[in-house]
C-alpha positions as CSV (number, residue, x, y, z in Angstrom):
1,M,70.3,121.2,132.0
2,A,73.6,121.3,133.9
3,R,73.5,123.4,137.0
4,G,76.0,124.7,139.6
5,P,79.6,123.4,139.9
6,E,78.8,120.1,138.2
7,G,77.8,122.0,135.0
8,V,80.9,124.1,135.2
9,R,83.2,121.1,135.5
10,S,81.4,119.4,132.5
11,W,82.3,122.2,130.0
12,P,86.1,121.5,129.8
13,A,85.4,117.8,129.1
14,L,82.9,118.7,126.4
15,V,85.3,121.2,124.8
16,L,88.2,118.7,124.9
17,L,85.9,116.0,123.3
18,A,84.9,118.4,120.6
19,A,88.5,119.3,119.9
20,V,89.5,115.6,119.6
21,V,86.7,114.8,117.3
22,T,87.4,117.8,115.1
23,A,91.1,117.0,114.9
24,E,90.4,113.4,113.9
25,T,87.9,114.5,111.3
26,E,90.3,117.1,109.8
27,A,93.1,114.6,109.8
28,T,91.4,112.4,107.3
29,N,93.0,113.4,104.0
30,P,92.5,111.5,100.7
31,G,95.1,109.5,98.9
32,F,93.6,110.6,95.6
33,T,90.7,112.8,94.5
34,T,88.5,112.6,91.4
35,R,86.9,115.7,89.9
36,I,84.0,115.6,87.5
37,S,83.2,118.8,85.7
38,Q,80.0,119.9,84.1
39,K,81.3,118.5,80.8
40,G,81.7,115.1,82.4
41,L,78.2,115.3,83.8
42,D,76.8,116.2,80.3
43,Y,78.4,113.0,79.0
44,A,77.0,110.9,81.8
45,C,73.6,112.4,81.5
46,Q,72.8,110.5,78.3
47,Q,73.4,107.2,80.0
48,G,71.5,108.0,83.2
49,V,68.4,109.4,81.4
50,A,68.2,106.3,79.2
51,V,67.7,104.3,82.4
52,L,65.2,106.8,83.8
53,Q,63.2,106.7,80.5
54,K,62.8,102.9,80.8
55,E,61.6,103.3,84.4
56,L,59.1,106.0,83.5
57,E,57.7,103.8,80.8
58,K,56.9,101.3,83.5
59,I,54.6,103.7,85.4
60,R,51.4,102.1,86.6
61,I,48.5,104.5,86.2
62,P,45.4,103.8,88.3
63,D,42.0,103.8,86.8
64,V,40.3,107.2,86.4
65,S,36.5,107.3,87.2
66,G,34.0,110.1,87.4
67,K,30.5,111.4,86.7
68,F,29.1,113.4,83.9
69,K,25.9,115.4,83.5
70,L,24.4,115.9,80.2
71,R,21.0,117.4,79.4
72,P,18.5,115.9,78.8
73,F,20.0,112.5,79.7
74,G,20.9,113.4,83.2
75,K,23.9,112.0,85.2
76,G,26.1,109.1,84.1
77,H,29.4,107.4,85.0
78,Y,32.6,106.9,83.1
79,N,35.7,104.9,83.8
80,F,39.2,104.9,82.0
81,H,41.0,101.7,82.8
82,S,43.9,99.4,81.5
83,L,46.1,102.5,81.1
84,V,49.5,101.7,79.6
85,V,52.4,104.1,78.9
86,R,53.4,103.4,75.3
87,S,56.2,105.9,75.1
88,F,58.0,108.5,77.3
89,Q,60.2,110.8,75.3
90,L,62.8,112.9,77.2
91,P,64.2,115.3,74.6
92,N,66.0,117.8,76.8
93,P,67.6,116.1,79.8
94,Q,70.1,118.0,82.0
95,I,72.2,117.2,85.0
96,R,73.5,120.3,86.8
97,L,75.7,120.7,89.8
98,Q,73.8,121.8,92.9
99,P,76.3,123.4,95.4
100,N,76.3,121.7,98.9
101,V,73.6,119.2,97.8
102,G,74.8,117.2,94.8
103,L,73.1,117.1,91.5
104,R,69.9,118.5,90.0
105,V,68.2,116.4,87.2
106,S,65.9,118.4,85.0
107,I,63.9,117.5,82.0
108,S,61.8,119.8,79.8
109,N,59.3,119.4,77.0
110,A,58.9,115.7,77.5
111,N,56.1,113.9,75.8
112,V,54.1,110.9,76.9
113,R,51.7,108.6,75.0
114,I,49.2,106.6,77.0
115,G,46.6,104.1,75.7
116,G,43.8,102.2,77.3
117,R,40.1,101.5,77.4
118,W,37.0,103.5,78.5
119,K,33.5,102.6,79.4
120,A,30.5,104.7,80.3
121,R,27.1,103.9,81.9
122,K,23.8,105.7,82.0
123,G,21.2,103.7,83.6
124,F,20.9,100.4,81.7
125,I,22.9,101.8,78.8
126,K,26.5,100.8,78.7
127,V,29.1,101.8,76.0
128,R,32.8,101.2,75.7
129,G,35.8,101.8,73.5
130,K,39.5,102.7,73.3
131,F,41.3,105.9,73.9
132,D,44.7,107.6,73.3
133,L,46.1,110.3,75.5
134,S,48.9,112.6,74.5
135,V,50.6,114.3,77.4
136,E,52.8,117.2,76.2
137,G,55.1,119.8,77.8
138,V,56.1,117.6,80.7
139,S,58.8,119.1,82.9
140,I,60.6,117.3,85.8
141,S,63.1,118.7,88.3
142,A,64.7,116.6,91.1
143,D,67.6,117.1,93.5
144,L,69.9,114.2,94.3
145,K,71.6,114.6,97.6
146,L,75.0,112.9,97.7
147,G,76.5,111.7,100.9
148,S,78.6,108.9,102.4
149,V,78.5,106.4,105.3
150,P,81.4,107.3,107.6
151,A,81.9,103.8,109.0
152,S,82.3,102.1,105.5
153,G,83.1,105.0,103.2
154,R,80.3,104.0,100.9
155,A,78.5,106.6,98.9
156,T,74.8,107.3,99.3
157,V,72.3,109.0,97.1
158,T,68.7,110.1,97.9
159,C,66.1,112.2,96.1
160,S,65.8,115.2,98.4
161,S,63.2,117.1,96.4
162,C,61.1,116.6,93.2
163,S,58.6,118.6,91.2
164,S,56.8,118.0,87.9
165,N,54.4,119.8,85.7
166,I,52.3,118.9,82.6
167,N,51.2,121.7,80.3
168,R,48.5,120.0,78.4
169,A,46.8,116.6,77.7
170,R,44.9,115.7,74.6
171,L,42.3,112.9,74.6
172,R,41.2,110.9,71.6
173,V,38.4,108.4,72.1
174,S,36.8,105.8,69.8
175,G,33.8,103.5,70.0
176,I,30.0,103.8,70.1
177,L,28.9,107.1,71.6
178,G,32.6,108.2,71.9
179,W,31.3,111.6,70.9
180,L,29.5,111.7,74.3
181,L,32.8,111.8,76.2
182,K,34.2,114.4,73.9
183,L,31.6,116.8,75.2
184,F,33.3,116.9,78.5
185,H,36.8,116.0,77.5
186,K,38.4,119.0,79.3
187,R,37.3,117.6,82.7
188,I,38.6,114.1,81.8
189,E,41.9,115.5,80.4
190,S,42.4,117.5,83.6
191,S,41.8,114.4,85.7
192,L,44.2,112.3,83.7
193,R,46.8,115.0,83.7
194,N,46.7,115.4,87.5
195,T,46.9,111.6,88.0
196,M,49.9,111.4,85.7
197,N,51.6,114.4,87.3
198,S,51.3,112.8,90.8
199,K,52.9,109.6,89.6
200,I,56.0,111.1,88.0
201,C,57.8,112.1,91.2
202,Q,56.7,108.9,92.9
203,V,58.4,106.9,90.2
204,L,61.5,109.0,90.2
205,T,62.0,108.9,93.9
206,S,61.3,105.2,94.0
207,S,63.8,104.6,91.2
208,V,66.5,106.4,93.2
209,S,65.9,104.4,96.3
210,S,65.2,101.0,94.7
211,K,67.5,101.1,91.6
212,L,70.2,103.8,92.0
213,Q,71.1,103.4,95.7
214,P,71.2,99.6,95.6
215,Y,73.5,99.8,92.5
216,V,75.8,102.2,94.4
217,E,75.9,99.8,97.3
218,T,77.2,97.1,95.0
219,L,80.2,99.1,93.9
220,P,83.4,97.7,95.4
221,L,85.3,99.8,97.9
222,K,88.4,97.6,97.6
223,E,90.1,96.0,94.6
224,R,92.6,93.2,94.8
225,L,95.4,93.9,92.3
226,D,97.5,90.8,92.6
227,S,98.5,88.1,95.1
228,V,100.3,90.8,97.2
229,A,98.3,94.0,97.3
230,G,94.9,95.6,96.9
231,I,93.8,99.2,96.9
232,D,91.2,100.8,99.1
233,Y,89.3,103.6,97.4
234,S,86.4,104.2,99.8
235,L,85.3,107.7,100.5
236,V,86.9,109.6,103.3
237,A,84.3,112.4,103.1
238,P,81.0,113.0,101.4
239,P,81.1,114.1,97.7
240,R,81.4,117.8,97.5
241,A,79.5,119.7,94.8
242,T,80.3,123.2,93.8
243,A,79.1,125.4,91.0
244,D,81.8,124.1,88.7
245,S,82.6,120.5,89.7
246,L,81.9,117.4,91.8
247,D,84.9,116.3,93.9
248,M,85.1,112.9,95.5
249,Q,87.9,112.3,98.1
250,L,89.0,108.7,98.1
251,K,91.2,106.8,100.6
252,G,93.7,105.7,98.0
253,E,95.6,103.3,100.2
254,F,97.4,100.1,99.2
255,Y,97.0,97.2,101.7
256,N,98.4,93.7,102.1
257,V,95.8,91.2,101.1
258,A,97.2,88.5,103.4
259,S,97.4,90.7,106.5
260,P,95.9,94.2,106.1
261,S,97.0,96.8,108.6
262,P,97.1,100.6,108.5
263,P,100.4,102.2,107.4
264,P,102.6,104.0,110.0
265,F,102.0,107.3,108.4
266,M,99.1,109.6,107.5
267,P,98.2,111.0,104.1
268,P,99.3,114.7,103.7
269,P,96.9,117.5,102.9
270,M,96.1,117.7,99.1
271,A,94.9,120.8,97.2
272,I,93.6,120.6,93.7
273,P,94.0,123.6,91.3
274,S,90.8,125.3,90.1
275,L,90.5,123.5,86.8
276,H,87.2,122.6,85.1
277,D,87.9,122.5,81.3
278,R,88.2,118.7,81.1
279,M,85.5,116.2,81.8
280,I,87.3,114.5,84.6
281,Y,90.5,115.1,86.7
282,L,92.5,112.7,88.9
283,A,94.7,114.1,91.6
284,I,97.1,111.6,93.2
285,S,98.9,112.1,96.5
286,D,102.3,110.6,97.3
287,Y,100.4,108.7,100.0
288,L,99.2,106.3,97.3
289,F,102.7,105.6,96.1
290,N,104.2,105.3,99.5
291,T,101.6,102.8,100.8
292,A,102.2,100.8,97.6
293,A,105.9,100.8,98.2
294,L,105.4,99.8,101.9
295,V,103.2,96.8,101.0
296,Y,105.4,95.5,98.2
297,Q,108.6,96.0,100.2
298,Q,107.3,94.2,103.2
299,A,106.2,91.3,101.0
300,G,109.6,91.1,99.4
301,A,108.3,91.9,95.9
302,F,111.3,94.2,95.2
303,G,113.8,91.4,95.3
304,L,116.0,90.5,92.4
305,T,118.4,87.6,91.9
306,L,121.2,87.5,89.3
307,R,123.3,84.5,88.3
308,D,125.9,84.0,85.6
309,D,123.6,82.0,83.4
310,M,121.3,85.0,83.2
311,I,124.1,87.1,81.5
312,P,124.5,86.8,77.7
313,K,127.2,84.4,76.7
314,E,129.0,87.0,74.5
315,S,129.4,89.4,77.4
316,K,132.9,89.7,78.9
317,S,131.5,90.5,82.3
318,R,130.7,87.3,84.2
319,L,129.3,86.5,87.6
320,T,132.1,84.3,88.7
321,T,134.7,84.4,91.5
322,K,137.4,84.7,88.8
323,F,135.9,87.8,87.3
324,L,135.1,89.3,90.7
325,G,138.6,88.5,91.9
326,K,140.0,91.1,89.5
327,A,138.7,93.7,91.9
328,L,138.7,91.6,95.1
329,P,141.5,89.1,94.9
330,Q,140.5,87.5,98.2
331,V,137.3,86.2,96.6
332,A,139.2,84.2,94.0
333,K,141.6,82.8,96.6
334,M,138.9,81.7,99.0
335,F,136.4,80.4,96.5
336,P,138.3,79.5,93.3
337,N,136.4,78.8,90.0
338,M,132.9,79.2,91.4
339,N,129.9,81.1,90.1
340,V,128.5,84.1,92.0
341,Q,125.0,85.0,92.9
342,L,123.9,88.6,93.5
343,T,120.7,89.3,95.4
344,L,119.2,92.8,95.3
345,S,116.6,93.8,97.9
346,V,115.0,97.1,99.1
347,S,116.0,97.4,102.7
348,S,113.4,100.1,103.5
349,P,110.3,101.2,101.6
350,P,111.0,103.8,98.9
351,H,109.6,107.2,99.8
352,L,108.1,109.6,97.4
353,T,107.5,113.3,98.2
354,T,105.6,115.6,95.9
355,R,106.4,119.3,95.8
356,P,105.1,122.2,93.7
357,T,108.3,122.0,91.7
358,G,108.3,118.3,91.1
359,I,108.8,115.0,93.0
360,A,111.6,113.6,95.1
361,L,112.4,109.9,95.7
362,T,114.5,108.3,98.4
363,A,115.4,104.6,98.2
364,A,117.7,102.2,100.1
365,V,119.0,99.0,98.4
366,D,121.0,96.1,99.7
367,L,123.3,94.1,97.5
368,Q,124.2,90.6,98.8
369,A,127.0,88.6,97.1
370,F,127.2,84.8,97.4
371,A,129.6,82.2,96.1
372,I,127.7,79.1,94.8
373,L,129.5,76.1,96.3
374,P,129.8,72.7,94.4
375,N,126.9,71.3,96.5
376,S,124.7,74.3,95.3
377,S,124.7,75.9,98.7
378,L,125.5,79.6,99.1
379,A,128.4,81.1,101.0
380,S,128.0,84.8,101.9
381,L,130.7,87.0,100.6
382,F,129.7,90.6,101.5
383,L,126.7,92.9,101.9
384,L,126.7,96.4,100.4
385,G,124.1,99.1,101.2
386,L,123.2,101.9,98.8
387,K,121.1,105.0,99.6
388,L,120.1,107.4,96.9
389,N,118.1,110.5,96.4
390,T,116.6,111.6,93.1
391,S,114.3,114.5,92.1
392,A,112.4,115.2,89.0
393,K,110.9,118.4,87.6
394,I,107.9,118.1,85.4
395,G,106.4,120.8,83.2
396,T,104.9,121.5,79.8
397,K,106.5,123.2,76.8
398,A,104.7,123.8,73.5
399,D,101.9,121.3,74.4
400,K,104.6,118.7,75.3
401,L,105.3,117.1,78.6
402,V,108.9,117.9,79.7
403,G,110.7,116.2,82.6
404,E,114.1,116.8,84.2
405,L,115.6,114.0,86.4
406,T,118.4,114.9,88.7
407,L,120.5,112.3,90.5
408,G,121.1,113.5,94.1
409,R,123.2,112.1,96.9
410,L,124.5,108.6,96.7
411,I,125.9,106.7,99.8
412,L,127.5,103.3,99.4
413,E,128.7,101.4,102.5
414,L,130.0,98.0,103.3
415,K,127.6,96.6,105.9
416,H,129.2,93.2,106.3
417,S,132.0,91.1,104.8
418,N,133.2,87.5,105.1
419,I,136.2,88.1,102.9
420,G,137.8,90.9,104.9
421,S,137.4,94.6,104.7
422,F,137.7,96.5,101.4
423,P,137.1,100.1,100.4
424,V,133.9,101.1,98.7
425,S,133.2,104.5,97.1
426,L,131.2,106.1,94.4
427,A,132.1,109.0,92.2
428,P,130.2,112.1,93.4
429,P,127.5,113.2,91.1
430,R,128.1,116.2,88.8
431,P,127.1,119.5,90.2
432,H,125.1,120.2,87.1
433,P,121.5,120.5,88.1
434,G,120.3,118.4,85.2
435,A,122.5,115.3,85.2
436,L,119.9,113.4,83.3
437,V,117.1,115.0,81.2
438,S,114.3,112.9,79.9
439,R,111.8,114.4,77.5
440,C,108.5,112.8,76.7
441,L,107.1,113.9,73.4
442,G,103.5,112.9,74.1
443,S,101.0,115.8,73.8
444,V,99.2,116.8,76.9
445,A,96.5,118.6,75.1
């Protein structure tokens, strides 16, 4: 315990440390979020329970032994061994959302058929035979706690609680003196029922730790898309379960596969509307698009080269100094009868901004013109820069997706010229708010 002035001085440091840690934690926003509703869990339940059913059919049940007392024969011993689960039917499986925990798996009215052998001994008298045990009205309930490993962003799943109950068990025996066991079948049925009941949760908990969690650990956190980029979709926070949905916040960040490094900007906060009618929802932040634009722009993937042989022969527009000389006579004079090469490149990463009313895109493009000399080398003519802003509004109308694209400000400038200065300009965009309207007729229902 801190005492005196030293304790007083330590409090500001602790408060500052807590503030820094809290700020760093709250600053971790996702690039995209997936939401699974109860409908989605109902669909996934069938697949998950099929796996659980196979595991339950592998239950190893220990031998059951006991004593019996029957007048006037006295005491004897019995043993049920070689017990095998022949079927485990799960007719009513359910996976329900458990707020602040994860998922609750429940099964009701399950039926189990077990077969094996029995033997009994009274003094020097030994008898044996076969038996069948029908276990009915089995109910199972287990909570699966979902979490994540902060260092790796990998999901975790553990069985935090489990309970089971068996309503009844019916024993059928065959063999010499099988009627003897039937006289005290209730005691044997109770013993077998208790043994079976104690094994169910052991198997379920073991299956989660030895089957489900190892499978989750094999799921990739990064995916290479091509020779340039990959995407990181590790968790930035533990999965969050509410009464209506399960939300998973993923990093959603593109990275350069050759030299991965964090982007110079952070993901913005992202809010998801309260929607739960569909099985699954995907919310994408502009951070996902902006990191993709950054990676591909830095790798030079947005470059485009145009030459005259790429233009249809029937076109009157040509990439030659003669054709270009109609607008810029000095080109034809300095480089007569030569082909022209145009190189388009993105000078800075395109930037996307999402708003409640739609999206906005800002891009900057460079246009470099070259004359192709007789020795195939290039002579730089000029360099133009173009900056543009566009915005789009997206909505629905009569179950159709409707979009309106507006061309905003355009800026064209002459960055460099080897043929002398010449004026560049663009006609200003029309003031009409919907310069270009694009309507997608696909249904969104």
